[in-house]
C-alpha positions in Angstrom: 131.3 7.2 -96.9 134.9 5.3 -97.2 137.3 6.8 -99.5 138.4 5.1 -102.6 141.8 3.2 -102.1 144.4 4.8 -104.4 146.7 2.2 -105.9 150.2 3.5 -106.6 153.0 1.8 -108.5 156.7 2.4 -108.2 159.2 2.0 -111.1 163.0 2.0 -110.2 163.7 0.0 -107.0 166.8 1.7 -105.9 167.8 3.4 -102.6 165.4 6.4 -102.8 162.4 4.1 -103.4 163.3 1.5 -100.7 164.2 4.0 -98.1 162.1 6.8 -98.8 159.1 6.2 -101.3 157.8 2.7 -100.2 157.9 3.1 -96.5 156.0 6.4 -96.9 153.4 4.7 -99.2 152.9 2.1 -96.6 152.1 4.3 -93.8 149.4 6.2 -95.7 145.8 5.1 -95.1 143.7 4.1 -98.3 146.7 3.8 -100.2 147.9 0.4 -101.8 151.1 -0.2 -103.5 149.7 -1.9 -106.6 153.2 -3.0 -108.3 156.8 -2.4 -108.4 158.8 -2.4 -111.7 162.6 -2.7 -112.1 164.8 -4.3 -114.9 166.3 -6.5 -112.1 163.2 -8.5 -111.5 164.7 -10.6 -108.9 165.3 -7.5 -106.9 161.9 -6.3 -107.5 160.6 -9.6 -106.1 162.7 -9.5 -102.8 161.5 -5.8 -102.3 158.0 -6.6 -103.1 158.0 -9.5 -100.5 159.4 -7.2 -97.9 156.8 -4.5 -98.4 154.0 -6.8 -99.1 153.3 -6.0 -102.7 151.6 -8.5 -104.9 152.7 -7.6 -108.4 156.1 -7.3 -110.0 156.9 -6.2 -113.6 160.3 -6.4 -115.4 159.6 -3.6 -118.0 157.5 -0.5 -118.6 155.0 -1.8 -120.9 154.1 -4.5 -118.5 154.1 -2.2 -115.6 151.7 0.3 -117.4 149.3 -2.4 -118.5 148.1 -2.5 -115.0 144.8 -0.8 -115.6 143.7 -0.5 -111.9 146.9 1.6 -111.1 146.1 5.0 -110.4 149.3 6.6 -110.1 153.2 6.0 -110.7 156.3 7.0 -108.6 159.1 7.2 -111.0 162.5 6.6 -109.2 164.6 5.8 -112.2 168.0 7.5 -113.2 167.6 10.9 -114.8 167.7 9.8 -118.5 164.7 7.8 -118.0 162.5 10.3 -116.1 161.1 12.0 -119.3 160.0 8.9 -121.3 158.9 6.9 -118.3 156.8 9.7 -117.1 155.2 10.7 -120.4 154.4 7.0 -120.9 152.8 6.8 -117.6 150.8 10.0 -118.2 149.6 8.9 -121.5 148.5 5.6 -119.8 146.3 7.7 -117.6 148.3 7.6 -114.6 149.2 10.6 -112.2 153.2 11.0 -112.0 155.3 11.9 -109.1 158.8 12.0 -110.5 162.1 12.2 -108.6 164.4 15.1 -108.9 165.5 16.6 -111.3 162.3 16.2 -113.4 164.5 15.7 -116.4 167.9 16.4 -117.9 167.0 19.8 -119.5 164.1 22.1 -120.1 163.1 20.6 -123.4 162.4 17.3 -121.8 160.5 18.9 -118.9 158.4 20.9 -121.4 157.4 17.7 -123.0 156.6 16.2 -119.9 154.3 19.1 -118.7 152.7 19.0 -122.1 151.8 15.3 -121.8 150.3 15.9 -118.3 148.1 18.7 -119.6 147.0 16.6 -122.7 146.2 13.7 -120.4 144.6 15.6 -117.7 146.7 14.1 -115.0 148.9 15.5 -112.3 152.6 15.8 -112.6 154.7 16.6 -109.5 158.5 16.7 -109.0 159.6 15.2 -105.9 161.2 18.3 -104.3 161.3 17.0 -100.8 163.3 19.8 -99.3 160.1 22.1 -99.6 158.3 19.6 -97.3 161.0 19.8 -94.4 159.1 21.0 -91.2 161.8 24.0 -90.8 161.2 24.9 -94.7 157.5 24.9 -94.3 157.8 27.1 -91.1 160.0 29.5 -93.0 157.6 29.5 -96.0 154.7 30.6 -93.6 157.1 33.5 -92.3 157.9 34.7 -95.8 154.2 34.7 -96.8 153.7 36.9 -93.8 156.7 39.2 -94.8 158.0 38.6 -91.2 161.7 39.5 -92.9 160.3 42.5 -94.6 161.6 42.9 -98.2 164.0 40.3 -98.9 166.9 41.4 -101.1 169.5 38.7 -100.9 169.3 34.9 -100.5 172.3 32.3 -100.5 171.8 28.5 -100.9 173.9 25.6 -101.4 174.6 21.9 -100.7 178.3 21.1 -99.9 179.3 17.5 -99.7 182.5 15.9 -98.9 184.5 13.9 -101.5 183.1 10.5 -102.4 184.1 8.0 -105.2 181.7 7.0 -107.9 181.7 3.6 -109.1 182.8 3.0 -112.8 179.3 2.3 -113.9 177.5 4.9 -111.7 175.0 6.5 -114.1 175.5 10.0 -112.3 179.0 10.3 -113.6 177.8 9.7 -117.1 176.9 13.1 -118.5 174.5 11.7 -121.3 172.5 9.9 -118.6 172.7 12.4 -115.8 172.3 15.6 -117.8 175.2 17.1 -115.6 177.1 16.7 -112.5 176.7 18.3 -108.9 174.5 21.1 -110.3 172.0 18.6 -111.6 172.1 16.5 -108.6 172.3 19.1 -105.7 171.9 22.4 -107.5 168.3 21.7 -108.7 166.6 21.0 -105.5 168.3 23.8 -103.5 167.6 26.3 -106.4 163.9 25.2 -106.1 163.8 25.5 -102.5 165.2 29.2 -102.6 162.9 30.2 -105.3 160.0 28.6 -103.6 160.8 30.4 -100.5 161.1 33.7 -102.4 157.7 33.4 -103.9 158.9 32.2 -107.4 160.4 35.6 -108.5 161.4 35.7 -112.2 165.0 35.0 -112.8 166.4 37.6 -115.3 170.1 36.5 -115.7 172.8 34.1 -114.3 176.6 34.2 -113.9 178.0 30.8 -113.3 181.2 28.6 -113.0 181.8 25.0 -112.8 185.0 23.0 -112.0 186.1 19.5 -112.7 188.6 18.3 -110.1 189.4 14.9 -111.9 190.3 15.7 -115.5 189.1 12.3 -116.4 185.6 12.9 -115.0 182.7 13.8 -117.5 180.6 15.9 -115.2 181.4 18.9 -113.0 181.9 18.3 -109.2 181.5 22.0 -108.2 179.4 24.8 -109.4 178.4 28.3 -108.4 176.0 30.7 -109.9 175.0 34.3 -109.1 171.3 35.0 -110.2 169.7 38.4 -110.8 165.9 38.2 -109.9 163.0 40.6 -110.4 162.3 42.9 -107.6 165.9 43.5 -107.2 166.7 40.3 -105.4 170.0 38.6 -105.7 170.5 34.7 -105.1 173.6 32.8 -105.0 173.9 29.1 -105.4 176.9 26.8 -104.6 177.1 23.1 -104.6 179.9 20.5 -104.5 180.6 16.8 -104.2 184.3 17.4 -103.2 184.6 20.1 -100.6 186.8 19.3 -97.8 184.3 19.7 -94.8 183.8 17.9 -91.5 180.2 17.1 -92.7 177.8 17.6 -95.5 176.1 21.1 -95.3 172.8 21.9 -97.3 171.6 25.3 -96.4 169.3 28.2 -97.4 169.6 31.6 -95.9 167.5 34.8 -96.6 168.1 38.3 -95.7 165.5 41.0 -95.5 164.9 44.6 -94.4 163.5 43.6 -91.1 165.0 40.1 -90.3 167.0 37.2 -91.4 166.5 33.6 -91.7 168.9 30.4 -92.0 167.9 27.0 -92.6 170.0 24.0 -91.2 169.9 24.6 -88.4 167.0 26.9 -88.3 167.6 30.4 -86.9 165.2 33.4 -87.3 166.2 37.0 -86.4 164.3 40.1 -86.5 165.0 43.7 -85.8 162.9 44.9 -83.0 163.1 48.2 -81.1 166.5 48.8 -82.4 168.0 45.5 -81.4 168.4 42.1 -83.4 166.3 39.5 -81.5 166.4 35.7 -81.9 162.9 34.5 -82.4 163.7 31.1 -83.4 160.9 28.6 -82.3 161.6 25.3 -80.7 161.3 22.8 -83.2 162.3 19.1 -83.5 164.2 18.7 -86.7 165.6 15.3 -86.0 163.4 13.6 -88.7 163.7 16.3 -91.2 164.8 14.3 -94.1 162.5 11.2 -93.6 159.6 13.5 -92.9 160.1 15.5 -95.8 159.6 12.4 -98.0 156.5 11.5 -95.9 155.2 14.8 -96.2 155.7 15.3 -99.8 154.2 11.9 -100.8 151.2 12.5 -98.7 150.8 15.9 -100.4 150.8 14.1 -103.7 148.1 11.7 -102.7 146.1 14.4 -101.2 146.3 16.5 -104.3 145.0 13.6 -106.4 142.0 13.0 -104.1 141.2 16.8 -104.3 141.8 17.1 -107.9 144.1 20.1 -107.1 147.4 20.9 -108.6 150.2 19.7 -106.5 153.1 21.8 -104.9 156.2 21.4 -106.9 154.3 21.0 -110.0 155.6 20.1 -113.5 155.4 23.7 -114.5 157.5 24.9 -111.6 160.1 22.1 -112.0 160.1 23.2 -115.8 160.8 26.7 -114.7 163.7 25.6 -112.5 165.2 23.5 -115.4 165.1 26.7 -117.7 167.3 28.5 -115.1 169.6 25.4 -114.8 170.1 25.2 -118.7 171.1 29.0 -118.4 173.6 28.2 -115.6 175.2 25.6 -117.7 175.4 27.8 -120.6 176.9 30.7 -118.5 179.5 28.5 -117.2 180.3 27.2 -120.6 180.4 30.6 -122.2 182.0 32.4 -119.0 179.4 35.4 -119.3 176.0 36.2 -118.1 173.2 34.5 -119.7 169.6 35.7 -119.8 166.9 33.3 -118.9 164.3 32.7 -121.7 
């Protein structure tokens, strides 16, 4: 018996949609891109023609009036994530929303509530979870191959770049924050996911603004106390003077250690530290991560199962992020509600 074709719409036709979401959707069997939506209708038409999409909408109401659309990808700026996702859920659509799920935990809580009331899936696009090396490391962690993990360190350090004057990411009201919101959220999620979602007890954080005229932080760091005696550090920057950008996540346990980017796995064996890193092609890690993420979203809808990186988990991350911003502002440890 043939499977029903899932019809998925995409709202916000910027770079992440054109480079990652739309190509991944085109590759999936029994999936049709039902419509594209963007306030720049001409751009939406051009992109629709490129990807063979028949329908284009210029506003949210027009977009959500398409009854035969099963799900929506929300690829708009942060300040639109909550209102657009909630409207889509209330219209009976499943939602995959780009990261961060919203600007703060109050907004994510409202999104999770809307998903429950509508009985629809809400997934946050934490693509880092779906990298081949991260998936391998997750299996290692589930098998406790590192023993009892007591320390983890994660971050994403980027070289300096210049934001355009109208770039919404430099507008705190629209973005919700700076580099902690942009790079800190996905790397924090990756670390907590690998660790098995331990409860965060408290955080000590600092943030820094290099340009005094900037409205958002370009560097942030935090020390997190987790249940089970685990410590986690997070560091992110848009302005570190490095030769190349460096996202990473490292874990240390009683019987081994693991490092991401590049993947390295070491285990204590017979009194020696042995490199047991598998041979793995990570050349398509970023592209493949989006493909795997979107395929997982589609599969979860078909099976009626909760997705990985659910709205509830993303809400948990944002509660921690709220505490990080509060700690940086108050210059003291803040407990996580």
